[in-house]
N, CA, C and O atoms as CSV, one atom per row, in Angstrom:
chain,resi,resn,atom,element,x,y,z
A,1,MET,N,N,0.855,-1.161,0.000
A,1,MET,CA,C,0.000,0.000,0.000
A,1,MET,C,C,0.905,1.229,0.000
A,1,MET,O,O,1.852,1.325,0.780
A,2,ALA,N,N,0.594,2.152,-0.880
A,2,ALA,CA,C,1.358,3.397,-0.961
A,2,ALA,C,C,0.640,4.472,-0.163
A,2,ALA,O,O,-0.587,4.572,-0.203
A,3,LEU,N,N,1.403,5.270,0.556
A,3,LEU,CA,C,0.842,6.374,1.334
A,3,LEU,C,C,1.434,7.680,0.814
A,3,LEU,O,O,2.650,7.871,0.807
A,4,VAL,N,N,0.551,8.569,0.380
A,4,VAL,CA,C,0.942,9.888,-0.106
A,4,VAL,C,C,0.244,10.916,0.763
A,4,VAL,O,O,-0.958,10.820,1.010
A,5,LEU,N,N,0.999,11.898,1.224
A,5,LEU,CA,C,0.429,12.952,2.063
A,5,LEU,C,C,0.279,14.219,1.237
A,5,LEU,O,O,1.195,14.609,0.513
A,6,ARG,N,N,-0.865,14.853,1.346
A,6,ARG,CA,C,-1.112,16.144,0.714
A,6,ARG,C,C,-1.329,17.143,1.831
A,6,ARG,O,O,-2.091,16.883,2.763
A,7,PHE,N,N,-0.664,18.285,1.744
A,7,PHE,CA,C,-0.734,19.274,2.818
A,7,PHE,C,C,-0.483,20.663,2.254
A,7,PHE,O,O,-0.017,20.818,1.125
A,8,VAL,N,N,-0.794,21.653,3.047
A,8,VAL,CA,C,-0.513,23.042,2.702
A,8,VAL,C,C,0.669,23.481,3.551
A,8,VAL,O,O,0.638,23.368,4.776
A,9,ASP,N,N,1.708,23.982,2.898
A,9,ASP,CA,C,2.906,24.385,3.642
A,9,ASP,C,C,2.730,25.768,4.258
A,9,ASP,O,O,1.673,26.386,4.134
A,10,GLU,N,N,3.778,26.244,4.924
A,10,GLU,CA,C,3.685,27.532,5.630
A,10,GLU,C,C,3.501,28.716,4.681
A,10,GLU,O,O,3.078,29.792,5.104
A,11,ASP,N,N,3.823,28.517,3.378
A,11,ASP,CA,C,3.598,29.571,2.380
A,11,ASP,C,C,2.232,29.428,1.702
A,11,ASP,O,O,1.947,30.095,0.708
A,12,ARG,N,N,1.400,28.554,2.252
A,12,ARG,CA,C,0.051,28.277,1.750
A,12,ARG,C,C,0.047,27.687,0.341
A,12,ARG,O,O,-0.859,27.931,-0.455
A,13,ILE,N,N,1.078,26.912,0.062
A,13,ILE,CA,C,1.187,26.226,-1.226
A,13,ILE,C,C,0.876,24.748,-1.005
A,13,ILE,O,O,1.411,24.115,-0.095
A,14,LEU,N,N,0.002,24.215,-1.854
A,14,LEU,CA,C,-0.373,22.812,-1.742
A,14,LEU,C,C,0.807,21.937,-2.144
A,14,LEU,O,O,1.394,22.116,-3.212
A,15,GLN,N,N,1.141,21.004,-1.287
A,15,GLN,CA,C,2.243,20.080,-1.516
A,15,GLN,C,C,1.707,18.649,-1.475
A,15,GLN,O,O,0.713,18.361,-0.808
A,16,GLU,N,N,2.377,17.771,-2.193
A,16,GLU,CA,C,2.019,16.356,-2.162
A,16,GLU,C,C,3.318,15.573,-2.155
A,16,GLU,O,O,4.185,15.785,-3.003
A,17,ARG,N,N,3.448,14.671,-1.201
A,17,ARG,CA,C,4.692,13.918,-1.045
A,17,ARG,C,C,4.400,12.430,-0.843
A,17,ARG,O,O,3.510,12.040,-0.088
A,18,PHE,N,N,5.181,11.626,-1.546
A,18,PHE,CA,C,5.166,10.190,-1.282
A,18,PHE,C,C,5.732,10.006,0.114
A,18,PHE,O,O,6.785,10.560,0.432
A,19,PHE,N,N,5.054,9.242,0.950
A,19,PHE,CA,C,5.480,9.101,2.335
A,19,PHE,C,C,6.013,7.707,2.643
A,19,PHE,O,O,7.053,7.562,3.286
A,20,ALA,N,N,5.298,6.681,2.181
A,20,ALA,CA,C,5.735,5.323,2.521
A,20,ALA,C,C,5.100,4.301,1.588
A,20,ALA,O,O,4.038,4.527,1.010
A,21,LEU,N,N,5.771,3.193,1.465
A,21,LEU,CA,C,5.236,2.016,0.807
A,21,LEU,C,C,5.147,0.966,1.903
A,21,LEU,O,O,6.158,0.598,2.500
A,22,ILE,N,N,3.945,0.486,2.165
A,22,ILE,CA,C,3.697,-0.370,3.321
A,22,ILE,C,C,3.242,-1.748,2.862
A,22,ILE,O,O,2.327,-1.872,2.048
A,23,HIS,N,N,3.883,-2.776,3.388
A,23,HIS,CA,C,3.439,-4.145,3.112
A,23,HIS,C,C,2.368,-4.513,4.143
A,23,HIS,O,O,2.599,-4.401,5.347
A,24,VAL,N,N,1.210,-4.948,3.673
A,24,VAL,CA,C,0.139,-5.373,4.579
A,24,VAL,C,C,-0.174,-6.833,4.306
A,24,VAL,O,O,-0.103,-7.298,3.168
A,25,THR,N,N,-0.524,-7.549,5.368
A,25,THR,CA,C,-0.801,-8.983,5.226
A,25,THR,C,C,-2.197,-9.251,4.705
A,25,THR,O,O,-2.445,-10.299,4.109
A,26,ASN,N,N,-3.125,-8.308,4.921
A,26,ASN,CA,C,-4.461,-8.422,4.327
A,26,ASN,C,C,-5.004,-7.013,4.122
A,26,ASN,O,O,-4.469,-6.043,4.658
A,27,THR,N,N,-6.062,-6.918,3.349
A,27,THR,CA,C,-6.582,-5.601,2.996
A,27,THR,C,C,-7.934,-5.312,3.640
A,27,THR,O,O,-8.726,-4.538,3.102
A,28,LYS,N,N,-8.196,-5.919,4.770
A,28,LYS,CA,C,-9.410,-5.588,5.507
A,28,LYS,C,C,-9.282,-4.170,6.040
A,28,LYS,O,O,-8.194,-3.738,6.423
A,29,ALA,N,N,-10.391,-3.454,6.062
A,29,ALA,CA,C,-10.377,-2.051,6.472
A,29,ALA,C,C,-9.774,-1.866,7.864
A,29,ALA,O,O,-8.991,-0.941,8.082
A,30,ALA,N,N,-10.129,-2.728,8.795
A,30,ALA,CA,C,-9.616,-2.595,10.166
A,30,ALA,C,C,-8.101,-2.759,10.211
A,30,ALA,O,O,-7.418,-2.045,10.945
A,31,THR,N,N,-7.579,-3.695,9.429
A,31,THR,CA,C,-6.128,-3.896,9.379
A,31,THR,C,C,-5.438,-2.682,8.779
A,31,THR,O,O,-4.424,-2.215,9.298
A,32,LEU,N,N,-5.991,-2.173,7.684
A,32,LEU,CA,C,-5.399,-1.001,7.032
A,32,LEU,C,C,-5.404,0.207,7.959
A,32,LEU,O,O,-4.430,0.958,8.009
A,33,LYS,N,N,-6.500,0.397,8.692
A,33,LYS,CA,C,-6.581,1.522,9.617
A,33,LYS,C,C,-5.529,1.390,10.715
A,33,LYS,O,O,-4.866,2.362,11.077
A,34,GLU,N,N,-5.387,0.184,11.235
A,34,GLU,CA,C,-4.397,-0.053,12.298
A,34,GLU,C,C,-2.982,0.242,11.793
A,34,GLU,O,O,-2.197,0.892,12.484
A,35,VAL,N,N,-2.660,-0.233,10.598
A,35,VAL,CA,C,-1.329,-0.026,10.031
A,35,VAL,C,C,-1.084,1.465,9.761
A,35,VAL,O,O,-0.025,1.994,10.098
A,36,LEU,N,N,-2.066,2.137,9.151
A,36,LEU,CA,C,-1.913,3.564,8.856
A,36,LEU,C,C,-1.806,4.398,10.128
A,36,LEU,O,O,-0.946,5.272,10.229
A,37,SER,N,N,-2.675,4.131,11.091
A,37,SER,CA,C,-2.633,4.883,12.351
A,37,SER,C,C,-1.303,4.689,13.056
A,37,SER,O,O,-0.738,5.643,13.592
A,38,SER,N,N,-0.802,3.474,13.059
A,38,SER,CA,C,0.478,3.185,13.695
A,38,SER,C,C,1.619,3.924,12.997
A,38,SER,O,O,2.482,4.507,13.653
A,39,LEU,N,N,1.615,3.896,11.674
A,39,LEU,CA,C,2.659,4.581,10.920
A,39,LEU,C,C,2.616,6.084,11.149
A,39,LEU,O,O,3.653,6.714,11.354
A,40,LEU,N,N,1.423,6.658,11.113
A,40,LEU,CA,C,1.299,8.102,11.323
A,40,LEU,C,C,1.751,8.502,12.724
A,40,LEU,O,O,2.473,9.485,12.886
A,41,SER,N,N,1.332,7.745,13.734
A,41,SER,CA,C,1.732,8.098,15.100
A,41,SER,C,C,3.231,7.891,15.313
A,41,SER,O,O,3.856,8.629,16.075
A,42,LYS,N,N,3.806,6.896,14.648
A,42,LYS,CA,C,5.253,6.658,14.733
A,42,LYS,C,C,6.035,7.888,14.260
A,42,LYS,O,O,7.131,8.167,14.747
A,43,HIS,N,N,5.448,8.623,13.298
A,43,HIS,CA,C,6.102,9.818,12.758
A,43,HIS,C,C,5.508,11.113,13.326
A,43,HIS,O,O,5.653,12.185,12.740
A,44,ALA,N,N,4.837,10.991,14.475
A,44,ALA,CA,C,4.293,12.137,15.221
A,44,ALA,C,C,3.192,12.899,14.473
A,44,ALA,O,O,3.033,14.105,14.660
A,45,PHE,N,N,2.436,12.193,13.628
A,45,PHE,CA,C,1.262,12.784,13.001
A,45,PHE,C,C,0.040,12.396,13.811
A,45,PHE,O,O,-0.152,11.221,14.123
A,46,ASP,N,N,-0.782,13.367,14.153
A,46,ASP,CA,C,-2.002,13.116,14.911
A,46,ASP,C,C,-3.159,12.891,13.933
A,46,ASP,O,O,-3.450,13.746,13.097
A,47,VAL,N,N,-3.809,11.740,14.047
A,47,VAL,CA,C,-4.935,11.406,13.170
A,47,VAL,C,C,-6.029,12.465,13.254
A,47,VAL,O,O,-6.762,12.677,12.288
A,48,GLN,N,N,-6.144,13.123,14.387
A,48,GLN,CA,C,-7.155,14.172,14.553
A,48,GLN,C,C,-6.944,15.343,13.594
A,48,GLN,O,O,-7.865,16.126,13.362
A,49,ASN,N,N,-5.750,15.466,13.041
A,49,ASN,CA,C,-5.460,16.551,12.100
A,49,ASN,C,C,-5.779,16.208,10.650
A,49,ASN,O,O,-5.597,17.044,9.766
A,50,LEU,N,N,-6.251,14.998,10.396
A,50,LEU,CA,C,-6.639,14.618,9.036
A,50,LEU,C,C,-7.785,15.502,8.559
A,50,LEU,O,O,-8.727,15.765,9.307
A,51,ARG,N,N,-7.702,15.957,7.322
A,51,ARG,CA,C,-8.766,16.773,6.749
A,51,ARG,C,C,-9.298,16.206,5.446
A,51,ARG,O,O,-10.164,16.804,4.806
A,52,GLY,N,N,-8.781,15.060,5.059
A,52,GLY,CA,C,-9.267,14.417,3.845
A,52,GLY,C,C,-8.652,13.049,3.674
A,52,GLY,O,O,-7.587,12.753,4.215
A,53,GLN,N,N,-9.344,12.216,2.908
A,53,GLN,CA,C,-8.882,10.871,2.602
A,53,GLN,C,C,-9.195,10.599,1.138
A,53,GLN,O,O,-10.262,10.977,0.656
A,54,GLY,N,N,-8.297,9.961,0.435
A,54,GLY,CA,C,-8.551,9.582,-0.942
A,54,GLY,C,C,-8.052,8.176,-1.201
A,54,GLY,O,O,-6.875,7.877,-0.999
A,55,TYR,N,N,-8.950,7.315,-1.648
A,55,TYR,CA,C,-8.605,5.917,-1.914
A,55,TYR,C,C,-9.204,5.513,-3.241
A,55,TYR,O,O,-9.974,6.256,-3.849
A,56,ASP,N,N,-8.827,4.295,-3.688
A,56,ASP,CA,C,-9.472,3.780,-4.886
A,56,ASP,C,C,-10.909,3.393,-4.545
A,56,ASP,O,O,-11.345,3.563,-3.407
A,57,GLY,N,N,-11.623,2.889,-5.500
A,57,GLY,CA,C,-13.043,2.617,-5.304
A,57,GLY,C,C,-13.380,1.275,-4.690
A,57,GLY,O,O,-14.548,0.886,-4.689
A,58,ALA,N,N,-12.398,0.548,-4.166
A,58,ALA,CA,C,-12.675,-0.759,-3.575
A,58,ALA,C,C,-13.584,-0.610,-2.356
A,58,ALA,O,O,-13.489,0.369,-1.617
A,59,SER,N,N,-14.456,-1.583,-2.157
A,59,SER,CA,C,-15.442,-1.483,-1.071
A,59,SER,C,C,-14.793,-1.426,0.307
A,59,SER,O,O,-15.338,-0.796,1.213
A,60,ASN,N,N,-13.637,-2.072,0.485
A,60,ASN,CA,C,-12.977,-2.019,1.793
A,60,ASN,C,C,-12.441,-0.621,2.089
A,60,ASN,O,O,-12.144,-0.305,3.241
A,61,MET,N,N,-12.316,0.208,1.074
A,61,MET,CA,C,-11.841,1.580,1.254
A,61,MET,C,C,-13.001,2.562,1.385
A,61,MET,O,O,-13.027,3.376,2.309
A,62,ARG,N,N,-13.944,2.489,0.476
A,62,ARG,CA,C,-14.982,3.514,0.389
A,62,ARG,C,C,-16.268,3.172,1.144
A,62,ARG,O,O,-17.171,4.005,1.224
A,63,GLY,N,N,-16.365,1.978,1.691
A,63,GLY,CA,C,-17.597,1.561,2.352
A,63,GLY,C,C,-18.094,2.568,3.385
A,63,GLY,O,O,-17.330,3.030,4.231
A,64,GLU,N,N,-19.385,2.904,3.308
A,64,GLU,CA,C,-19.970,3.929,4.182
A,64,GLU,C,C,-19.953,3.557,5.659
A,64,GLU,O,O,-19.831,4.431,6.517
A,65,PHE,N,N,-20.073,2.277,5.957
A,65,PHE,CA,C,-20.211,1.860,7.351
A,65,PHE,C,C,-18.954,1.188,7.899
A,65,PHE,O,O,-18.563,1.442,9.038
A,66,ASN,N,N,-18.317,0.333,7.095
A,66,ASN,CA,C,-17.162,-0.408,7.587
A,66,ASN,C,C,-15.910,-0.222,6.743
A,66,ASN,O,O,-14.899,-0.879,6.988
A,67,GLY,N,N,-15.962,0.661,5.759
A,67,GLY,CA,C,-14.790,0.915,4.932
A,67,GLY,C,C,-13.750,1.719,5.697
A,67,GLY,O,O,-14.037,2.297,6.746
A,68,LEU,N,N,-12.550,1.745,5.161
A,68,LEU,CA,C,-11.464,2.472,5.800
A,68,LEU,C,C,-11.829,3.934,6.019
A,68,LEU,O,O,-11.538,4.497,7.075
A,69,GLN,N,N,-12.463,4.551,5.028
A,69,GLN,CA,C,-12.837,5.959,5.179
A,69,GLN,C,C,-13.809,6.162,6.323
A,69,GLN,O,O,-13.719,7.163,7.034
A,70,ALA,N,N,-14.736,5.238,6.519
A,70,ALA,CA,C,-15.712,5.347,7.612
A,70,ALA,C,C,-15.035,5.183,8.975
A,70,ALA,O,O,-15.385,5.871,9.934
A,71,LEU,N,N,-14.073,4.276,9.053
A,71,LEU,CA,C,-13.365,4.062,10.319
A,71,LEU,C,C,-12.600,5.322,10.730
A,71,LEU,O,O,-12.624,5.709,11.899
A,72,PHE,N,N,-11.923,5.960,9.774
A,72,PHE,CA,C,-11.216,7.201,10.090
A,72,PHE,C,C,-12.188,8.342,10.376
A,72,PHE,O,O,-11.929,9.179,11.241
A,73,LEU,N,N,-13.301,8.377,9.657
A,73,LEU,CA,C,-14.289,9.443,9.845
A,73,LEU,C,C,-14.897,9.392,11.249
A,73,LEU,O,O,-15.224,10.436,11.814
A,74,ARG,N,N,-15.049,8.214,11.809
A,74,ARG,CA,C,-15.561,8.092,13.188
A,74,ARG,C,C,-14.607,8.724,14.189
A,74,ARG,O,O,-15.031,9.334,15.170
A,75,GLU,N,N,-13.322,8.571,13.930
A,75,GLU,CA,C,-12.309,9.087,14.838
A,75,GLU,C,C,-12.017,10.571,14.576
A,75,GLU,O,O,-11.660,11.312,15.492
A,76,CYS,N,N,-12.172,10.983,13.338
A,76,CYS,CA,C,-11.852,12.355,12.941
A,76,CYS,C,C,-12.916,12.850,11.964
A,76,CYS,O,O,-12.824,12.576,10.767
A,77,PRO,N,N,-13.914,13.567,12.450
A,77,PRO,CA,C,-15.057,13.940,11.612
A,77,PRO,C,C,-14.750,14.900,10.470
A,77,PRO,O,O,-15.611,15.120,9.619
A,78,TYR,N,N,-13.553,15.478,10.422
A,78,TYR,CA,C,-13.209,16.392,9.331
A,78,TYR,C,C,-12.420,15.712,8.213
A,78,TYR,O,O,-12.039,16.362,7.239
A,79,ALA,N,N,-12.177,14.428,8.347
A,79,ALA,CA,C,-11.394,13.692,7.350
A,79,ALA,C,C,-12.326,13.168,6.253
A,79,ALA,O,O,-12.576,11.967,6.158
A,80,TYR,N,N,-12.830,14.083,5.432
A,80,TYR,CA,C,-13.776,13.723,4.385
A,80,TYR,C,C,-13.131,12.854,3.323
A,80,TYR,O,O,-11.946,12.997,3.021
A,81,TYR,N,N,-13.921,11.953,2.758
A,81,TYR,CA,C,-13.432,11.016,1.742
A,81,TYR,C,C,-13.806,11.500,0.345
A,81,TYR,O,O,-14.931,11.936,0.103
A,82,VAL,N,N,-12.840,11.416,-0.569
A,82,VAL,CA,C,-13.105,11.600,-1.998
A,82,VAL,C,C,-12.406,10.479,-2.744
A,82,VAL,O,O,-11.337,10.017,-2.348
A,83,HIS,N,N,-13.025,10.057,-3.819
A,83,HIS,CA,C,-12.394,9.026,-4.645
A,83,HIS,C,C,-11.104,9.599,-5.215
A,83,HIS,O,O,-11.078,10.742,-5.671
A,84,CYS,N,N,-10.057,8.828,-5.192
A,84,CYS,CA,C,-8.736,9.281,-5.637
A,84,CYS,C,C,-8.748,9.564,-7.141
A,84,CYS,O,O,-8.967,8.661,-7.949
A,85,TYR,N,N,-8.514,10.811,-7.502
A,85,TYR,CA,C,-8.528,11.198,-8.911
A,85,TYR,C,C,-7.351,10.606,-9.671
A,85,TYR,O,O,-7.461,10.356,-10.871
A,86,ALA,N,N,-6.240,10.378,-9.006
A,86,ALA,CA,C,-5.106,9.725,-9.663
A,86,ALA,C,C,-5.495,8.304,-10.071
A,86,ALA,O,O,-5.082,7.819,-11.124
A,87,HIS,N,N,-6.289,7.644,-9.233
A,87,HIS,CA,C,-6.746,6.293,-9.570
A,87,HIS,C,C,-7.696,6.342,-10.763
A,87,HIS,O,O,-7.630,5.481,-11.639
A,88,ARG,N,N,-8.568,7.329,-10.805
A,88,ARG,CA,C,-9.463,7.486,-11.961
A,88,ARG,C,C,-8.660,7.721,-13.239
A,88,ARG,O,O,-8.966,7.153,-14.288
A,89,LEU,N,N,-7.633,8.560,-13.140
A,89,LEU,CA,C,-6.776,8.814,-14.295
A,89,LEU,C,C,-6.084,7.535,-14.737
A,89,LEU,O,O,-5.975,7.260,-15.932
A,90,GLN,N,N,-5.621,6.761,-13.778
A,90,GLN,CA,C,-4.969,5.498,-14.106
A,90,GLN,C,C,-5.926,4.583,-14.865
A,90,GLN,O,O,-5.532,3.967,-15.856
A,91,LEU,N,N,-7.170,4.486,-14.417
A,91,LEU,CA,C,-8.146,3.637,-15.095
A,91,LEU,C,C,-8.370,4.098,-16.532
A,91,LEU,O,O,-8.477,3.275,-17.441
A,92,ALA,N,N,-8.440,5.410,-16.737
A,92,ALA,CA,C,-8.631,5.949,-18.085
A,92,ALA,C,C,-7.413,5.670,-18.964
A,92,ALA,O,O,-7.559,5.308,-20.131
A,93,LEU,N,N,-6.215,5.838,-18.408
A,93,LEU,CA,C,-4.995,5.587,-19.179
A,93,LEU,C,C,-4.848,4.113,-19.548
A,93,LEU,O,O,-4.438,3.786,-20.661
A,94,VAL,N,N,-5.180,3.239,-18.624
A,94,VAL,CA,C,-5.102,1.802,-18.906
A,94,VAL,C,C,-6.055,1.443,-20.037
A,94,VAL,O,O,-5.697,0.694,-20.945
A,95,SER,N,N,-7.257,1.975,-19.979
A,95,SER,CA,C,-8.236,1.709,-21.030
A,95,SER,C,C,-7.746,2.217,-22.384
A,95,SER,O,O,-7.850,1.509,-23.386
A,96,ALA,N,N,-7.218,3.425,-22.421
A,96,ALA,CA,C,-6.731,4.006,-23.672
A,96,ALA,C,C,-5.487,3.283,-24.176
A,96,ALA,O,O,-5.317,3.119,-25.384
A,97,SER,N,N,-4.612,2.847,-23.265
A,97,SER,CA,C,-3.354,2.225,-23.678
A,97,SER,C,C,-3.545,0.852,-24.305
A,97,SER,O,O,-2.663,0.371,-25.016
A,98,LYS,N,N,-4.671,0.223,-24.055
A,98,LYS,CA,C,-4.918,-1.100,-24.635
A,98,LYS,C,C,-5.010,-1.036,-26.153
A,98,LYS,O,O,-4.879,-2.060,-26.824
A,99,GLU,N,N,-5.233,0.141,-26.696
A,99,GLU,CA,C,-5.342,0.314,-28.142
A,99,GLU,C,C,-3.973,0.443,-28.815
A,99,GLU,O,O,-3.878,0.303,-30.035
A,100,VAL,N,N,-2.918,0.705,-28.050
A,100,VAL,CA,C,-1.562,0.848,-28.596
A,100,VAL,C,C,-0.784,-0.407,-28.234
A,100,VAL,O,O,-0.506,-0.653,-27.060
A,101,VAL,N,N,-0.434,-1.198,-29.235
A,101,VAL,CA,C,0.135,-2.529,-29.026
A,101,VAL,C,C,1.394,-2.485,-28.157
A,101,VAL,O,O,1.502,-3.267,-27.212
A,102,THR,N,N,2.342,-1.602,-28.446
A,102,THR,CA,C,3.594,-1.577,-27.680
A,102,THR,C,C,3.352,-1.179,-26.228
A,102,THR,O,O,4.016,-1.692,-25.327
A,103,VAL,N,N,2.416,-0.277,-25.995
A,103,VAL,CA,C,2.090,0.121,-24.626
A,103,VAL,C,C,1.404,-1.031,-23.898
A,103,VAL,O,O,1.715,-1.303,-22.738
A,104,ALA,N,N,0.484,-1.701,-24.562
A,104,ALA,CA,C,-0.202,-2.845,-23.959
A,104,ALA,C,C,0.796,-3.949,-23.603
A,104,ALA,O,O,0.687,-4.560,-22.540
A,105,GLN,N,N,1.763,-4.207,-24.477
A,105,GLN,CA,C,2.781,-5.225,-24.194
A,105,GLN,C,C,3.646,-4.824,-23.007
A,105,GLN,O,O,3.997,-5.665,-22.180
A,106,PHE,N,N,3.990,-3.537,-22.920
A,106,PHE,CA,C,4.765,-3.056,-21.780
A,106,PHE,C,C,4.029,-3.328,-20.465
A,106,PHE,O,O,4.619,-3.836,-19.511
A,107,PHE,N,N,2.734,-2.987,-20.422
A,107,PHE,CA,C,1.975,-3.181,-19.193
A,107,PHE,C,C,1.764,-4.661,-18.886
A,107,PHE,O,O,1.676,-5.032,-17.716
A,108,GLN,N,N,1.682,-5.509,-19.902
A,108,GLN,CA,C,1.590,-6.951,-19.651
A,108,GLN,C,C,2.865,-7.454,-18.980
A,108,GLN,O,O,2.804,-8.252,-18.045
A,109,LYS,N,N,4.018,-6.988,-19.457
A,109,LYS,CA,C,5.288,-7.388,-18.855
A,109,LYS,C,C,5.413,-6.832,-17.437
A,109,LYS,O,O,5.881,-7.521,-16.530
A,110,LEU,N,N,4.993,-5.591,-17.257
A,110,LEU,CA,C,5.035,-4.986,-15.929
A,110,LEU,C,C,4.128,-5.749,-14.964
A,110,LEU,O,O,4.507,-5.989,-13.817
A,111,LEU,N,N,2.939,-6.129,-15.421
A,111,LEU,CA,C,2.023,-6.904,-14.587
A,111,LEU,C,C,2.650,-8.239,-14.185
A,111,LEU,O,O,2.498,-8.674,-13.044
A,112,PHE,N,N,3.345,-8.882,-15.102
A,112,PHE,CA,C,4.028,-10.142,-14.786
A,112,PHE,C,C,5.061,-9.935,-13.681
A,112,PHE,O,O,5.149,-10.734,-12.749
A,113,ILE,N,N,5.840,-8.860,-13.791
A,113,ILE,CA,C,6.866,-8.567,-12.779
A,113,ILE,C,C,6.220,-8.302,-11.422
A,113,ILE,O,O,6.665,-8.835,-10.406
A,114,VAL,N,N,5.167,-7.473,-11.404
A,114,VAL,CA,C,4.484,-7.153,-10.147
A,114,VAL,C,C,3.885,-8.407,-9.527
A,114,VAL,O,O,4.002,-8.609,-8.318
A,115,ASN,N,N,3.251,-9.247,-10.324
A,115,ASN,CA,C,2.654,-10.483,-9.796
A,115,ASN,C,C,3.727,-11.422,-9.243
A,115,ASN,O,O,3.505,-12.088,-8.232
A,116,THR,N,N,4.869,-11.477,-9.890
A,116,THR,CA,C,5.956,-12.327,-9.414
A,116,THR,C,C,6.469,-11.835,-8.062
A,116,THR,O,O,6.643,-12.626,-7.135
A,117,VAL,N,N,6.708,-10.543,-7.954
A,117,VAL,CA,C,7.198,-9.980,-6.698
A,117,VAL,C,C,6.149,-10.109,-5.599
A,117,VAL,O,O,6.477,-10.462,-4.466
A,118,ASP,N,N,4.886,-9.825,-5.927
A,118,ASP,CA,C,3.801,-9.903,-4.938
A,118,ASP,C,C,3.601,-11.325,-4.442
A,118,ASP,O,O,3.402,-11.542,-3.246
A,119,SER,N,N,3.652,-12.293,-5.344
A,119,SER,CA,C,3.440,-13.679,-4.901
A,119,SER,C,C,4.579,-14.128,-3.996
A,119,SER,O,O,4.367,-14.923,-3.080
A,120,SER,N,N,5.777,-13.628,-4.242
A,120,SER,CA,C,6.904,-13.962,-3.361
A,120,SER,C,C,6.652,-13.418,-1.959
A,120,SER,O,O,6.941,-14.096,-0.973
A,121,ALA,N,N,6.115,-12.197,-1.858
A,121,ALA,CA,C,5.818,-11.610,-0.540
A,121,ALA,C,C,4.733,-12.397,0.173
A,121,ALA,O,O,4.812,-12.604,1.384
A,122,ARG,N,N,3.719,-12.837,-0.564
A,122,ARG,CA,C,2.651,-13.618,0.063
A,122,ARG,C,C,3.169,-14.953,0.569
A,122,ARG,O,O,2.816,-15.388,1.665
A,123,ARG,N,N,4.007,-15.601,-0.232
A,123,ARG,CA,C,4.591,-16.863,0.223
A,123,ARG,C,C,5.428,-16.643,1.468
A,123,ARG,O,O,5.405,-17.458,2.390
A,124,HIS,N,N,6.164,-15.547,1.496
A,124,HIS,CA,C,6.990,-15.214,2.665
A,124,HIS,C,C,6.119,-15.017,3.903
A,124,HIS,O,O,6.492,-15.454,4.992
A,125,ASP,N,N,4.956,-14.360,3.752
A,125,ASP,CA,C,4.047,-14.121,4.877
A,125,ASP,C,C,3.474,-15.435,5.420
A,125,ASP,O,O,3.214,-15.553,6.617
A,126,GLU,N,N,3.280,-16.407,4.548
A,126,GLU,CA,C,2.676,-17.668,4.973
A,126,GLU,C,C,3.612,-18.495,5.829
A,126,GLU,O,O,3.153,-19.368,6.565
A,127,HIS,N,N,4.908,-18.247,5.756
A,127,HIS,CA,C,5.886,-19.039,6.530
A,127,HIS,C,C,6.143,-18.441,7.868
A,127,HIS,O,O,6.936,-18.977,8.642
């Protein structure tokens, strides 16, 4: 799971920074919340200061009652959820790229590499 922080700096300029790449053993909302909360507190970020959340459209993320966004919203009522626009852009680009043979082949090879690395991590977790 990738964590990107968006914030306004002291000059009132919107900033966005890659913060961490986190390996999670499962993608249940409660597990993700625990991992994110732990990581944020480890770096002295107070969850109460959250003012927004953006995730992909998976039900474990966006679910109104038990999704990750709902769990954070219970703890911090100002952490409003919006669907991640970068994820929407990715979906549009993937759809468009399927029409260009060399681009489609590149993503097929990339998918193979990602699946190989991911399956190795899952096997490692099982031991």
